[in-house]
Residue, then its C-alpha position, 0 to 999 in steps of 0.5 A: m738677059v743674064l748679061a744685062l743683069l750682070l752689067g746692071v750689078i757691075h755698073p749700077r746707075p750713078r745716084h746723081l743720074a737716077s732721078m733724071a727724067f727725059p723732058t717733053f717738048k711742045v712748040v707753041e705759036q704765039r699771037d705775034h707769030t713767034f714760037n715758044v718751046m714749052l719744056t716739062r721735066e719732072g713736073r716743072l714747066k719752063t718756057i723758052t721764048g723768041f723763036g722766029s719760026k716753027h722750024e727754028a723751034a723744032a731744031w732747038v727741040v732736037q738739039a736740046g733732046r740730044m743734049f739731055q740724052e747725052a747727059d744721061v747715057f743710060a736713058r732712052p727717050p720715050a717716043s712721046a717725048l717730042r710732041r709738036 
């Protein structure tokens, strides 16, 4: 624990990353049998449209989640972040 405290003092989290929140994803089937992904981050909703299958949308969610996680190396995604 002391080491973690020391590392926190030596390497503080950069200010531009301090407000980054891991997004939540939800795959939604549309009436025309296509799929959308609803991405919510910091209270804002964005819809990504045009996925041909649930698997394609889920694969996009996994890749986007990895990219968000890599962008903020100090964050760990919560288990509830990937909802289907």
